[in-house]
C-alpha positions as CSV (number, residue, x, y, z in Angstrom):
1,D,0.0,0.2,-0.1
2,E,1.6,3.6,-1.2
3,N,2.2,5.2,2.3
4,Y,1.3,9.2,2.7
5,E,4.7,9.9,1.4
6,D,5.4,8.8,-2.0
7,K,1.1,9.7,-2.4
8,L,2.8,13.3,-2.9
9,Q,5.9,11.8,-4.8
10,R,3.7,10.5,-7.4
11,L,1.4,13.8,-6.8
12,L,3.7,15.9,-7.7
13,E,5.7,13.9,-10.6
14,T,2.2,13.4,-12.6
15,I,2.3,17.6,-12.4
16,E,6.0,18.3,-13.5
17,A,5.4,15.1,-16.4
18,A,2.0,16.8,-17.6
19,Q,4.1,20.6,-17.7
20,N,6.5,19.1,-19.8
21,S,3.9,17.4,-21.8
22,I,2.4,21.1,-22.6
23,K,6.2,22.7,-22.9
24,E,6.7,20.3,-25.4
25,V,3.8,21.2,-27.5
26,V,4.3,25.0,-27.1
27,D,8.4,24.8,-27.2
28,G,8.8,21.8,-28.6
29,N,10.1,20.6,-32.9
30,T,10.0,16.6,-32.0
31,C,6.5,16.6,-31.9
32,T,4.1,16.0,-35.2
33,L,1.2,18.4,-34.9
34,E,-1.1,14.6,-34.0
35,H,1.5,13.8,-31.6
36,K,0.5,17.8,-29.4
37,V,-3.8,17.1,-30.4
38,Y,-2.9,13.9,-28.7
39,R,-0.2,15.1,-25.6
40,V,-3.1,18.3,-25.4
41,M,-6.3,15.7,-25.2
42,D,-4.4,13.4,-22.9
43,T,-2.6,16.2,-20.3
44,I,-6.7,17.2,-19.9
45,Q,-7.8,14.5,-19.3
46,D,-5.5,13.7,-16.3
47,M,-6.9,16.4,-14.9
48,D,-9.8,15.5,-13.3
49,D,-7.3,12.4,-12.2
50,I,-4.0,14.2,-10.2
51,L,-7.2,17.3,-8.6
52,K,-9.0,13.8,-7.3
53,L,-5.1,13.0,-5.9
54,Q,-4.8,16.6,-4.7
55,K,-7.8,15.7,-3.3
56,E,-6.6,12.8,-1.3
57,C,-3.4,14.0,-0.4
58,E,-5.0,17.6,1.4
59,D,-7.8,15.4,3.3
60,D,-5.5,13.6,4.6
61,A,-4.1,13.1,8.0
62,A,-0.5,13.4,7.3
63,A,-0.9,16.9,5.3
64,S,-0.5,19.0,8.3
65,S,2.9,18.8,8.1
66,H,3.5,18.5,4.6
67,Q,1.9,22.7,3.4
68,D,4.8,23.1,1.8
69,T,4.6,20.4,-0.6
70,L,1.3,20.2,-1.4
71,K,1.5,24.4,-1.3
72,K,3.9,23.2,-4.6
73,A,1.7,21.0,-5.5
74,R,-1.1,23.4,-6.1
75,I,0.6,26.2,-7.3
76,G,2.1,23.5,-10.0
77,F,-1.3,22.4,-10.8
78,Q,-2.7,26.0,-11.2
79,N,0.4,27.1,-13.6
80,L,-0.5,23.2,-15.8
81,K,-4.1,24.9,-15.9
82,V,-2.1,27.7,-17.4
83,F,0.5,26.0,-19.6
84,I,-2.7,24.3,-21.2
85,N,-4.0,27.9,-21.7
86,Q,-1.6,28.9,-23.6
87,V,-1.4,26.0,-26.0
88,S,-4.9,27.1,-26.7
89,N,-4.3,30.8,-27.4
90,H,-0.1,29.9,-28.8
91,P,0.5,31.8,-32.3
92,K,2.8,29.0,-33.4
93,V,0.2,26.3,-32.5
94,L,-2.9,28.0,-34.0
95,K,-0.7,28.1,-36.9
96,E,-0.5,24.8,-37.4
97,L,-3.7,23.6,-36.4
98,Y,-4.7,25.8,-39.4
99,L,-2.7,25.2,-41.9
């Protein structure tokens, strides 16, 4: 069974991986347009699971002694939402989607 610290670490790693995936969509040249679309769609679908995991971590009895890490996760999740919004408004991505 997963302990609290492992769950919290998994949350942070999942958020970081999702952020990196979206950054690659916006800034990277290694993905095809189709792959970029799938990455964004997958990340959007994962958002509910990430939020659920974050809520589990925040509601745990051990949360009071991990407030700094939880704050980092909340900020990371907010940044992830911003990255996803940037994808839909990024000129480079829009140009690729409509060419």
